C-alpha positions as CSV (number, residue, x, y, z in Angstrom):
1,X,19.5,-62.2,27.3
2,X,23.3,-62.8,27.5
3,X,22.9,-66.4,26.3
4,X,20.7,-65.2,23.3
5,X,23.4,-62.7,22.3
6,X,26.1,-65.4,22.4
7,X,23.9,-67.7,20.4
8,X,23.3,-65.2,17.6
9,X,27.0,-64.3,17.5
10,X,27.9,-67.9,17.1
11,X,25.4,-68.3,14.3
12,X,26.8,-65.3,12.5
13,X,30.4,-66.5,12.9
14,X,29.7,-70.0,11.6
15,X,27.5,-68.8,8.8
16,X,30.2,-66.4,7.6
17,X,32.8,-69.1,8.0
18,X,30.6,-71.3,5.8
19,X,30.3,-68.5,3.3
20,X,34.1,-67.9,3.3
21,X,34.8,-71.6,2.8
22,X,32.2,-71.7,0.0
23,X,33.9,-68.6,-1.6
24,X,37.3,-70.3,-1.5
25,X,35.9,-73.5,-3.0
26,X,34.3,-71.5,-5.9
27,X,37.5,-69.7,-6.5
28,X,39.5,-72.9,-6.5
29,X,37.3,-74.4,-9.2
30,X,37.7,-71.4,-11.4
31,X,34.9,-69.0,-10.6
32,X,36.4,-65.6,-11.6
33,X,34.2,-63.4,-9.5
34,X,34.9,-65.6,-6.5
35,X,38.6,-65.3,-7.1
36,X,38.3,-61.5,-7.1
37,X,36.1,-61.5,-3.9
38,X,38.5,-63.8,-2.2
39,X,41.4,-61.6,-3.1
40,X,39.6,-58.6,-1.7
41,X,39.0,-60.4,1.6
42,X,42.7,-61.4,1.9
43,X,43.8,-57.8,1.0
44,X,41.5,-56.0,3.4
45,X,41.4,-58.5,6.3
46,X,37.6,-58.4,6.3
47,X,36.1,-61.8,6.5
48,X,39.4,-63.6,7.0
49,X,42.9,-62.9,8.3
50,X,44.7,-60.3,6.2
51,X,47.2,-61.9,3.9
52,X,48.3,-59.7,1.0
53,X,50.5,-62.4,-0.5
54,X,47.4,-64.5,-1.0
55,X,45.5,-61.5,-2.2
56,X,48.1,-61.0,-5.0
57,X,47.9,-64.7,-6.0
58,X,44.1,-64.5,-6.4
59,X,44.0,-61.0,-8.0
60,X,46.5,-62.2,-10.5
61,X,44.7,-65.5,-11.2
62,X,41.5,-63.5,-11.8
63,X,43.4,-61.0,-13.9
64,X,44.7,-63.8,-16.1
65,X,41.1,-64.8,-16.7
66,X,40.3,-61.3,-18.0
67,X,38.7,-59.9,-14.9
68,X,39.3,-56.2,-15.4
69,X,39.2,-54.9,-11.8
70,X,41.6,-57.7,-10.9
71,X,44.0,-56.4,-13.5
72,X,44.0,-53.0,-11.9
73,X,44.5,-54.3,-8.4
74,X,47.3,-56.6,-9.6
75,X,49.0,-53.7,-11.3
76,X,48.8,-51.6,-8.1
77,X,50.3,-54.3,-6.0
78,X,53.3,-54.8,-8.4
79,X,53.7,-51.0,-8.6
80,X,53.8,-50.5,-4.8
81,X,55.6,-53.7,-4.1
82,X,52.9,-55.1,-1.7
83,X,53.9,-58.6,-0.6
84,X,56.1,-58.8,-3.7
85,X,59.1,-57.0,-5.3
86,X,58.3,-53.8,-7.1
87,X,57.9,-54.6,-10.8
88,X,57.0,-51.6,-12.8
89,X,57.1,-53.5,-16.1
90,X,54.5,-56.0,-14.8
91,X,52.5,-53.2,-13.3
92,X,52.3,-51.4,-16.6
93,X,51.3,-54.5,-18.5
94,X,48.4,-55.2,-16.2
95,X,47.3,-51.5,-16.3
96,X,47.5,-51.7,-20.1
97,X,45.4,-54.8,-20.2
98,X,42.7,-53.1,-18.1
99,X,43.0,-49.9,-20.1
100,X,42.4,-51.7,-23.4
101,X,39.3,-53.2,-21.9
102,X,37.9,-49.8,-21.0
103,X,38.9,-49.4,-17.4
104,X,38.9,-45.6,-16.8
105,X,41.4,-45.3,-14.0
106,X,43.9,-47.6,-15.8
107,X,43.6,-45.6,-19.0
108,X,44.8,-42.4,-17.2
109,X,47.6,-44.3,-15.4
110,X,48.8,-45.8,-18.8
111,X,48.9,-42.2,-20.3
112,X,51.0,-41.0,-17.3
113,X,53.4,-43.9,-17.4
114,X,53.9,-43.6,-21.2
115,X,54.6,-39.9,-20.8
116,X,57.2,-40.5,-18.0
117,X,58.6,-43.8,-19.2
118,X,57.7,-45.7,-16.0
119,X,57.7,-49.5,-16.6
120,X,57.6,-48.9,-20.3
121,X,59.6,-47.1,-23.0
122,X,58.7,-43.4,-22.9
123,X,56.4,-42.5,-25.8
124,X,54.8,-39.1,-26.2
125,X,52.7,-40.2,-29.2
126,X,51.2,-43.2,-27.3
127,X,50.7,-41.0,-24.2
128,X,48.9,-38.5,-26.3
129,X,46.5,-41.1,-27.6
130,X,45.6,-42.3,-24.1
131,X,45.2,-38.8,-22.8
132,X,43.0,-38.1,-25.7
133,X,40.7,-41.1,-24.8
134,X,40.5,-39.7,-21.2
135,X,40.0,-36.1,-22.3
136,X,37.0,-37.1,-24.5
137,X,35.2,-38.1,-21.3
138,X,36.4,-34.9,-19.7
139,X,39.0,-36.2,-17.2
140,X,40.4,-33.0,-15.7
141,X,44.1,-33.9,-15.9
142,X,43.7,-35.3,-19.4
143,X,42.0,-32.1,-20.6
144,X,44.9,-30.0,-19.3
145,X,47.5,-32.4,-20.9
146,X,45.7,-32.0,-24.2
147,X,46.0,-28.2,-23.8
148,X,49.7,-28.7,-23.2
149,X,50.1,-30.7,-26.4
150,X,48.5,-28.1,-28.5
151,X,50.2,-25.1,-26.8
152,X,53.6,-26.6,-27.2
153,X,53.0,-28.2,-30.7
154,X,54.1,-31.5,-29.2
155,X,53.0,-34.5,-31.3
156,X,50.2,-32.3,-32.8
157,X,50.6,-29.0,-34.7
158,X,50.7,-26.0,-32.4
159,X,47.2,-24.6,-32.1
160,X,46.4,-22.1,-29.4
161,X,42.7,-22.2,-30.2
162,X,42.6,-25.9,-29.5
163,X,44.8,-25.4,-26.4
164,X,42.3,-22.8,-25.1
165,X,39.4,-25.2,-25.7
166,X,41.0,-27.9,-23.6
167,X,42.4,-25.6,-20.9
168,X,39.0,-24.1,-20.4
169,X,37.5,-27.6,-19.9
170,X,40.1,-28.3,-17.2
171,X,39.8,-24.8,-15.6
172,X,36.0,-25.2,-15.3
173,X,36.8,-28.2,-13.1
174,X,39.0,-25.9,-11.0
175,X,42.4,-27.2,-12.3
176,X,44.8,-24.5,-11.0
177,X,47.6,-25.3,-13.5
178,X,45.1,-25.1,-16.4
179,X,44.0,-21.7,-15.2
180,X,47.7,-20.6,-15.3
181,X,48.2,-22.0,-18.8
182,X,45.0,-20.3,-20.0
183,X,46.3,-17.0,-18.6
184,X,49.5,-17.6,-20.5
185,X,47.6,-17.9,-23.8
186,X,45.9,-14.6,-23.1
187,X,49.2,-12.7,-22.4
188,X,51.7,-14.1,-24.9
189,X,49.7,-13.0,-27.9
190,X,50.2,-16.1,-30.0
191,X,47.1,-17.2,-31.9
192,X,44.7,-15.5,-29.5
193,X,43.8,-11.9,-29.1
194,X,45.7,-10.6,-26.0
195,X,43.5,-9.9,-23.0
196,X,45.5,-8.6,-20.0
197,X,42.4,-8.4,-17.7
198,X,41.5,-12.1,-18.4
199,X,45.1,-13.1,-17.8
200,X,45.1,-11.2,-14.5
201,X,41.9,-12.8,-13.3
202,X,42.9,-16.3,-14.3
203,X,46.3,-16.0,-12.8
204,X,45.4,-14.9,-9.3
205,X,44.8,-18.4,-7.8
206,X,47.7,-20.1,-9.5
207,X,50.0,-17.3,-8.2
208,X,48.8,-17.8,-4.7
209,X,49.5,-21.5,-5.1
210,X,53.0,-20.7,-6.5
211,X,52.5,-22.6,-9.8
212,X,55.7,-22.0,-11.7
213,X,54.1,-20.8,-15.0
214,X,52.0,-18.2,-13.0
215,X,55.2,-16.3,-12.2
216,X,56.0,-16.0,-15.9
217,X,52.5,-14.9,-16.6
218,X,52.6,-12.3,-13.8
219,X,55.9,-11.0,-15.2
220,X,54.5,-10.6,-18.6
221,X,51.5,-8.8,-17.1
222,X,53.9,-6.4,-15.3
223,X,55.8,-5.8,-18.6
224,X,52.5,-4.9,-20.3
225,X,52.1,-2.0,-17.8
226,X,54.4,1.0,-17.9
227,X,56.4,2.3,-15.0
228,X,59.6,1.5,-13.1
229,X,57.8,-0.4,-10.4
230,X,56.2,-2.7,-12.9
231,X,59.6,-3.2,-14.6
232,X,61.0,-4.3,-11.2
233,X,58.1,-6.6,-10.5
234,X,58.5,-8.0,-14.0
235,X,62.2,-8.8,-13.4
236,X,61.4,-10.4,-10.0
237,X,58.6,-12.5,-11.3
238,X,60.4,-13.6,-14.4
239,X,63.5,-14.5,-12.4
240,X,61.3,-16.6,-10.0
241,X,59.8,-18.3,-13.0
242,X,63.3,-19.1,-14.4
243,X,64.4,-20.5,-11.0
244,X,61.3,-22.8,-11.1
245,X,62.2,-24.2,-14.6
246,X,60.2,-22.0,-17.0
247,X,62.6,-21.6,-19.9
248,X,60.3,-19.0,-21.7
249,X,61.5,-16.5,-19.0
250,X,65.1,-16.5,-20.3
251,X,64.5,-14.3,-23.3
252,X,62.6,-11.6,-21.3
253,X,65.2,-11.6,-18.5
254,X,68.0,-11.2,-21.1
255,X,66.2,-8.2,-22.7
256,X,65.5,-6.6,-19.3
257,X,69.2,-6.9,-18.5
258,X,70.1,-5.5,-21.9
259,X,67.8,-2.5,-21.6
260,X,68.4,-2.0,-17.9
261,X,64.7,-2.2,-17.1
262,X,63.7,-3.5,-13.6
263,X,67.4,-4.2,-12.9
264,X,70.8,-2.6,-13.5
265,X,71.8,-2.6,-17.1
266,X,74.1,-5.6,-17.7
267,X,74.8,-6.3,-21.3
268,X,77.4,-9.1,-20.6
269,X,74.8,-10.9,-18.5
270,X,72.2,-10.4,-21.2
271,X,74.5,-11.8,-23.8
272,X,75.4,-14.8,-21.6
273,X,71.7,-15.7,-21.4
274,X,71.1,-14.9,-25.1
275,X,73.8,-17.4,-26.1
276,X,71.8,-20.2,-24.4
277,X,68.5,-19.5,-26.2
278,X,67.1,-21.8,-28.9
279,X,67.5,-21.1,-32.6
280,X,64.1,-19.4,-32.9
281,X,65.7,-16.3,-31.4
282,X,68.7,-16.3,-33.7
283,X,67.4,-13.8,-36.2
284,X,66.6,-11.0,-33.7
285,X,69.2,-11.6,-31.0
286,X,72.0,-12.6,-33.4
287,X,71.7,-9.2,-35.1
288,X,71.5,-7.4,-31.7
289,X,74.6,-9.1,-30.4
290,X,76.5,-8.7,-33.7
291,X,75.9,-4.9,-33.8
292,X,77.0,-4.6,-30.2
293,X,80.3,-6.4,-30.8
294,X,80.9,-4.5,-34.0
295,X,80.3,-1.1,-32.6
296,X,81.4,-1.7,-29.0
297,X,78.0,-1.0,-27.4
298,X,78.3,-2.1,-23.8
299,X,81.0,-4.7,-24.7
300,X,84.5,-4.5,-26.3
301,X,84.7,-4.6,-30.0
302,X,85.2,-8.2,-31.1
303,X,85.3,-8.8,-34.9
304,X,85.1,-12.6,-34.5
305,X,82.0,-12.5,-32.3
306,X,80.4,-9.9,-34.4
307,X,80.8,-11.9,-37.6
308,X,79.8,-15.1,-35.8
309,X,76.5,-13.5,-34.7
310,X,75.8,-11.8,-38.0
311,X,76.1,-15.3,-39.6
312,X,73.8,-16.8,-37.0
313,X,71.2,-14.1,-37.8
314,X,71.7,-14.3,-41.5
315,X,71.2,-18.1,-41.5
316,X,67.9,-17.4,-39.7
317,X,66.9,-15.2,-42.7
318,X,67.6,-11.8,-41.2
319,X,68.1,-9.5,-44.3
320,X,69.9,-6.8,-42.3
321,X,72.4,-9.3,-41.0
322,X,73.0,-10.5,-44.6
323,X,73.7,-6.9,-45.8
324,X,76.1,-6.3,-42.9
325,X,78.0,-9.4,-43.8
326,X,78.1,-8.3,-47.4
327,X,79.6,-5.0,-46.3
328,X,82.1,-6.7,-44.0
329,X,83.4,-8.9,-46.8
330,X,83.4,-6.0,-49.3
331,X,85.5,-3.8,-47.0
332,X,87.5,-6.5,-45.3
333,X,86.5,-5.6,-41.8
334,X,88.0,-8.3,-39.6
335,X,88.3,-10.7,-42.5
336,X,90.0,-10.9,-45.9
337,X,88.2,-9.0,-48.6
338,X,86.1,-11.3,-50.7
339,X,83.8,-9.8,-53.3
340,X,82.3,-13.1,-54.2
341,X,81.3,-13.7,-50.5
342,X,80.0,-10.1,-50.3
343,X,77.8,-10.8,-53.4
344,X,76.5,-14.0,-52.0
345,X,75.2,-12.3,-48.8
346,X,73.8,-9.3,-50.7
347,X,71.9,-11.7,-53.0
348,X,70.6,-13.6,-49.9
349,X,69.3,-10.4,-48.4
350,X,67.5,-9.6,-51.7
351,X,66.0,-13.1,-51.9
352,X,64.7,-12.9,-48.3
353,X,63.0,-9.6,-48.9
354,X,61.8,-10.4,-52.5
355,X,61.0,-14.2,-52.4
356,X,58.6,-14.1,-55.4
357,X,61.2,-12.5,-57.7
358,X,63.7,-15.4,-57.2
359,X,63.5,-18.6,-59.1
360,X,62.4,-21.2,-56.6
361,X,64.6,-23.8,-58.2
362,X,67.7,-21.9,-57.1
363,X,68.6,-21.6,-53.5
364,X,70.9,-19.2,-51.9
365,X,71.1,-21.2,-48.7
366,X,74.4,-22.8,-47.8
367,X,74.8,-26.1,-46.0
């Protein structure tokens, strides 16, 4: 019995040895599938001694003969630096070759690397195109990324209905971040009817997983509900969101500081945050800050800062700020009287409120 077992073991050994030698011979004469199979054996150590340097040689040879799986494996080895120096540029090029030939995994990798600029120049537009390809076959991450593009108006026009469509696809596959983003759409009231109950339900799991956006959503839910305790929770959650890099929280934290809701009233802190906010807030916050500096509401009267903020709001087409500037120049409050300047701002206020009555060929905007 023992002799029989040894006999069959030897037969298997020599037959596999013969197969391995045959595989190597086929690879050496240019058989692409054999090159790939040989590379896998060298990589895994199954069928022959493991030798990743040889594996890379054969993967790359097969890749250069248009073997798609070999392109992917070659890319991975250059990316990880397996038996070679890390070469992100080479890795990207091989991923791209495979992606262009329809390799699913490579297509998603290419989208990620174009988005981050790894091994290739960062390109949001090219990343979008590859994410779109992946999203069309309902790749979870790609669906969420499509939602992000439409939510943020990045590369494509902002469209919260489209964002909702893609987030829902990702959320159905239990993508936690997509659930948080979908909850965001239901609470911010931009393009979709607000639905606090849906936002609450969707945000439960992301909040448990401490997804950054979920703290912003929870803060907004708190703000939608009255009461001092909800104000405190709102301030805490929005502050947590800000710490985790969610810039949308800044405006709401500033307003809570300004109004003294959920935290001690602190107008100076509110203004400090407001001054860092993007231009989309200039119309509202510029006027608020200007009035405070003009009237000494929570801050010292400061004519320079008042006029500076009135102008910021006026340039963002706030008619009330324009009228205030007109009055300032008319009376000479903090500036030299200038009736021409007063007339300019009065006319701008009128043109903002009555755009149809103004000749479109004339502009009251100043460069």
